[in-house]
C-alpha positions as CSV (number, residue, x, y, z in Angstrom):
1,M,-32.1,-5.0,-2.2
2,V,-32.0,-1.9,-4.4
3,T,-35.5,-1.1,-5.6
4,E,-35.2,2.3,-7.4
5,S,-32.6,4.9,-8.2
6,L,-31.6,7.6,-5.7
7,T,-32.5,11.2,-6.4
8,R,-31.7,14.3,-4.5
9,E,-35.3,14.6,-3.3
10,T,-35.3,11.0,-2.1
11,L,-32.0,11.4,-0.2
12,R,-33.4,14.5,1.5
13,S,-36.6,12.6,2.4
14,L,-34.6,9.7,3.8
15,L,-32.7,12.0,6.1
16,G,-36.0,13.1,7.7
17,E,-37.2,16.5,8.8
18,F,-34.7,19.3,8.3
19,P,-34.4,22.2,10.8
20,E,-36.4,25.3,9.8
21,P,-34.4,27.4,7.4
22,C,-33.4,30.9,8.6
23,S,-31.1,33.8,7.8
24,P,-27.6,33.2,9.3
25,A,-27.7,36.8,10.6
26,G,-24.0,36.7,11.2
27,E,-22.0,39.1,13.3
28,T,-18.3,39.5,13.8
29,I,-17.2,39.4,17.4
30,E,-13.4,39.5,17.0
31,R,-10.9,40.5,14.4
32,V,-7.2,39.5,14.3
33,D,-4.6,40.6,11.7
34,L,-2.4,37.7,10.7
35,G,-0.4,39.7,8.1
36,E,-1.3,38.1,4.8
37,V,-4.8,37.2,5.9
38,G,-7.3,38.5,8.4
39,R,-9.2,36.3,10.8
40,E,-12.7,37.0,12.1
41,K,-14.5,35.2,14.8
42,V,-18.2,35.0,13.7
43,R,-21.5,34.2,15.4
44,F,-24.2,33.0,13.0
45,Q,-27.6,31.4,13.2
46,V,-28.0,27.8,12.1
47,E,-31.7,27.6,12.9
48,P,-34.1,30.0,14.5
49,G,-32.8,30.8,18.0
50,E,-29.7,28.5,17.7
51,W,-26.3,30.0,17.1
52,A,-22.8,28.6,16.2
53,L,-19.4,30.1,16.1
54,G,-17.0,30.1,13.2
55,Y,-13.8,31.6,11.9
56,L,-13.7,33.5,8.6
57,F,-10.4,34.2,6.8
58,V,-10.0,36.9,4.2
59,P,-6.8,37.4,2.2
60,R,-5.2,40.8,2.8
61,E,-4.9,41.5,-0.9
62,Q,-8.6,40.8,-1.6
63,R,-9.8,43.6,-3.9
64,A,-12.9,42.0,-5.5
65,S,-15.2,39.2,-4.7
66,G,-13.5,35.9,-5.2
67,A,-13.6,32.1,-4.7
68,A,-14.5,30.8,-1.3
69,M,-14.2,27.5,0.6
70,L,-16.3,26.1,3.4
71,C,-13.8,24.0,5.5
72,L,-15.4,21.2,7.6
73,H,-13.5,19.8,10.6
74,Q,-12.8,16.2,11.4
75,H,-14.1,14.0,14.3
76,A,-11.3,11.8,15.7
77,G,-13.2,11.5,19.0
78,Q,-11.7,14.9,19.8
79,F,-14.9,16.8,20.8
80,H,-12.9,19.7,22.3
81,L,-11.7,20.5,18.8
82,G,-13.9,21.8,16.0
83,K,-13.4,25.0,14.0
84,S,-10.1,25.7,15.8
85,E,-8.3,22.9,13.9
86,P,-9.0,24.0,10.3
87,A,-8.3,27.5,11.5
88,G,-4.8,26.5,12.5
89,L,-5.3,27.4,16.2
90,D,-5.0,23.8,17.6
91,G,-4.6,20.2,16.6
92,N,-2.9,18.5,13.7
93,P,-1.2,20.8,11.2
94,Q,-2.4,18.5,8.4
95,Q,-5.9,19.7,9.3
96,H,-5.2,23.5,9.1
97,Y,-6.7,23.8,5.6
98,A,-8.9,26.8,6.3
99,L,-5.7,28.8,7.1
100,E,-3.7,27.2,4.3
101,L,-6.4,27.9,1.6
102,A,-6.8,31.5,2.8
103,R,-3.0,32.0,2.4
104,R,-3.5,30.6,-1.1
105,G,-6.0,33.4,-1.9
106,Y,-9.4,31.9,-0.9
107,V,-11.9,33.4,1.5
108,T,-12.5,30.5,3.9
109,F,-15.0,29.7,6.6
110,T,-15.0,27.0,9.3
111,F,-17.5,26.4,12.1
112,D,-18.3,23.9,14.9
113,F,-20.6,21.0,14.1
114,V,-23.0,20.2,16.9
115,C,-21.3,18.3,19.8
116,F,-17.9,19.9,19.1
117,E,-15.9,22.6,20.7
118,D,-18.2,25.5,21.6
119,R,-21.3,23.3,20.8
120,R,-20.6,20.7,23.5
121,H,-23.2,19.9,26.2
122,A,-22.9,21.2,29.7
123,T,-23.2,17.8,31.3
124,L,-23.1,15.1,28.6
125,E,-19.6,14.3,27.5
126,G,-18.2,13.6,24.0
127,A,-19.7,10.5,22.4
128,N,-22.6,10.4,24.9
129,Y,-23.8,13.7,23.7
130,E,-23.3,12.7,20.1
131,R,-25.4,9.5,20.7
132,F,-28.1,11.6,22.5
133,E,-28.3,14.1,19.5
134,F,-28.7,11.1,17.1
135,T,-31.3,9.2,19.1
136,R,-33.5,12.2,19.9
137,R,-33.6,13.3,16.3
138,V,-34.4,9.8,15.0
139,C,-37.4,9.7,17.4
140,A,-38.5,13.0,16.1
141,G,-38.5,11.9,12.5
142,S,-35.1,13.4,11.6
143,S,-31.4,12.4,11.8
144,L,-28.1,13.7,12.9
145,Q,-27.1,13.9,9.3
146,A,-30.0,16.2,8.5
147,K,-28.9,18.5,11.3
148,M,-25.3,18.6,10.2
149,T,-26.1,19.1,6.6
150,S,-28.6,21.8,7.4
151,D,-26.0,23.6,9.6
152,A,-23.5,23.4,6.8
153,M,-26.0,24.9,4.4
154,R,-26.5,27.9,6.8
155,A,-22.7,28.3,7.0
156,L,-22.7,28.3,3.2
157,D,-25.4,31.0,3.3
158,Y,-23.3,33.1,5.5
159,L,-20.2,32.6,3.3
160,A,-22.0,33.3,0.1
161,A,-23.5,36.6,1.5
162,R,-20.1,38.1,2.4
163,P,-19.1,41.0,0.1
164,E,-15.6,39.4,-0.4
165,V,-17.2,36.3,-1.9
166,D,-18.3,35.4,-5.5
167,A,-21.2,33.2,-4.7
168,S,-20.9,31.4,-8.1
169,R,-17.4,30.1,-7.0
170,L,-18.1,28.2,-3.8
171,G,-16.3,25.0,-2.7
172,C,-16.1,22.7,0.3
173,V,-13.3,20.7,1.8
174,G,-13.1,18.4,4.8
175,H,-11.2,15.4,6.3
176,S,-12.8,12.4,7.9
177,L,-16.1,13.6,9.4
178,G,-15.5,16.7,7.4
179,G,-15.0,14.6,4.2
180,Q,-18.2,12.7,4.9
181,Q,-20.1,16.0,5.4
182,T,-18.5,17.4,2.2
183,L,-20.1,14.5,0.3
184,F,-23.6,15.1,1.7
185,L,-23.4,18.9,1.4
186,A,-22.2,18.7,-2.2
187,A,-24.9,16.1,-3.1
188,L,-27.7,18.2,-1.6
189,D,-26.6,21.8,-2.2
190,E,-25.8,22.6,-5.8
191,R,-24.1,25.8,-4.9
192,V,-21.0,23.7,-4.2
193,Q,-19.0,23.9,-7.4
194,A,-15.9,21.9,-6.3
195,A,-15.4,19.6,-3.4
196,I,-12.5,17.8,-1.7
197,S,-13.3,14.9,0.6
198,S,-10.2,13.5,2.4
199,C,-10.7,10.0,3.9
200,G,-14.5,10.7,4.2
201,F,-16.4,7.6,3.1
202,A,-16.4,4.1,1.6
203,S,-19.4,2.0,0.7
204,Y,-21.8,0.9,3.4
205,A,-21.4,-2.6,1.9
206,T,-17.8,-2.8,2.9
207,I,-18.2,-1.0,6.2
208,F,-20.8,-3.4,7.3
209,R,-18.9,-6.4,5.9
210,D,-15.9,-5.5,8.0
211,A,-17.9,-4.5,11.1
212,I,-16.6,-0.9,11.3
213,N,-18.4,1.6,13.5
214,H,-18.6,5.2,12.4
215,N,-19.9,8.5,13.8
216,F,-23.7,8.7,14.3
217,S,-24.3,11.1,11.4
218,A,-22.9,8.6,8.9
219,Y,-26.1,6.5,8.7
220,V,-29.1,7.3,6.5
221,P,-32.3,5.3,7.3
222,G,-33.5,3.3,4.4
223,I,-30.8,4.3,1.9
224,L,-29.8,0.7,1.0
225,R,-33.2,0.4,-0.7
226,Y,-31.8,2.9,-3.2
227,G,-28.1,2.1,-3.4
228,D,-25.0,3.1,-1.5
229,L,-22.8,6.1,-1.0
230,G,-21.6,5.9,-4.5
231,D,-25.1,6.8,-5.5
232,V,-25.0,9.8,-3.2
233,L,-21.7,10.8,-4.9
234,A,-23.4,10.5,-8.3
235,L,-25.8,13.3,-7.2
236,V,-22.8,15.7,-7.3
237,A,-22.4,15.3,-11.1
238,P,-21.6,17.3,-13.2
239,R,-19.8,19.4,-10.5
240,A,-16.2,18.7,-9.6
241,F,-15.4,16.3,-6.8
242,R,-12.0,14.9,-5.6
243,L,-11.4,12.1,-3.1
244,S,-8.0,12.2,-1.4
245,V,-7.5,8.9,0.4
246,G,-5.0,6.4,1.8
247,N,-5.3,2.9,0.4
248,A,-4.7,1.4,3.8
249,D,-7.2,3.4,5.8
250,R,-8.4,1.1,8.5
251,I,-11.9,2.7,8.8
252,F,-12.6,3.1,5.1
253,P,-11.9,-0.1,3.1
254,F,-10.2,0.8,-0.2
255,D,-12.4,-1.5,-2.3
256,G,-15.4,0.4,-0.9
257,I,-13.9,3.7,-1.9
258,R,-13.2,2.4,-5.4
259,D,-16.7,1.0,-5.7
260,S,-18.2,4.3,-4.7
261,V,-16.2,6.1,-7.4
262,E,-17.1,3.6,-10.0
263,R,-20.8,3.9,-9.2
264,A,-20.6,7.7,-9.4
265,S,-18.4,7.7,-12.5
266,R,-21.4,6.3,-14.5
267,A,-23.3,9.5,-13.9
268,Y,-20.2,11.6,-14.8
269,R,-19.6,9.6,-18.0
270,A,-23.3,10.0,-19.0
271,L,-22.8,13.8,-18.8
272,G,-19.5,13.7,-20.6
273,V,-17.6,15.1,-17.6
274,E,-15.8,12.0,-16.3
275,D,-12.6,14.1,-15.7
276,R,-14.4,16.1,-13.0
277,L,-14.5,13.1,-10.6
278,I,-11.0,12.4,-9.3
279,L,-9.7,9.7,-7.0
280,D,-6.2,10.5,-5.6
281,A,-5.0,7.4,-3.6
282,V,-1.6,7.0,-2.0
283,D,0.0,4.3,0.1
284,G,-1.0,5.2,3.6
285,G,-3.7,5.4,6.2
286,H,-6.3,7.9,7.5
287,A,-4.5,11.2,6.8
288,F,-4.7,14.3,4.7
289,S,-1.0,14.3,4.0
290,D,1.1,17.2,2.7
291,G,1.2,15.6,-0.8
292,L,-2.5,14.9,-1.0
293,R,-3.3,18.5,0.2
294,E,-0.9,20.1,-2.3
295,R,-2.3,18.2,-5.3
296,A,-5.9,18.9,-4.1
297,Y,-5.2,22.6,-3.8
298,V,-3.7,22.8,-7.4
299,W,-6.7,20.9,-8.7
300,L,-9.0,23.3,-6.7
301,D,-7.3,26.3,-8.2
302,R,-8.2,25.0,-11.7
303,Q,-11.8,24.4,-10.8
304,L,-12.6,27.7,-9.0
305,T,-10.0,30.3,-10.1
306,G,-8.7,29.1,-13.5
307,R,-5.1,29.1,-12.1
308,T,-3.0,26.3,-13.6
309,S,0.0,26.4,-11.2
């Protein structure tokens, strides 16, 4: 079925029309001192006239611009949660990575994807609103993936413009939906120098084989003419990318994860940087476990800060 190779330009075209770019024009609306880090609640613009809320964390000892991480939240059908989970304000402690990485010395930023937390609809509930956002965008020549990627790009704009941030040392991390969006953001935005995707994707071939349904932003119209998600991952090369997964994840078949890594590894090998693509698989399911997170953070330190322990 594959007819030609996937390029960054082709992927963006397949996703359809992107929202009009704009300045994030962020403003801080709340500050909280958490001791070793400070937390700001931020309002920023994702497209002209449309605003989102996020949480920014800055280490107390920050004296010069440093490495920063965009932290993307999961799905789990929990539409009442978004930015608050990575920020450590609610939800699963395994998902508190924006707070954890700030305590490790990174400036971190997390925000709500459309349909979640402060971006829910007044009358449409949960998955019904998500389906509505997907269908109306397809009819307009776009996709929900284009919207989510564009919003993440605006969030990265905001983060990169902060005086505490060295814009040459930007990374991204996410679990599940956040891991999926980490893949697409890193593939399309070359500012992302290091990325961690926890339980974020497997090949379409295995997902369709096993009749697994996923969130509406997971699907890219026409992509199978050019390859699979391993070919999207290949677009990240030569930049650093780490997959943290469970080998018994019921929604991401492990053979589809391995196939994606093998496809992408050809691009990394061709550039002589095969060591920058890492698969860390453990016995377990759909979780960003303590062990997976700690190894990912140590790896991230080497990529963005030069720390080795």
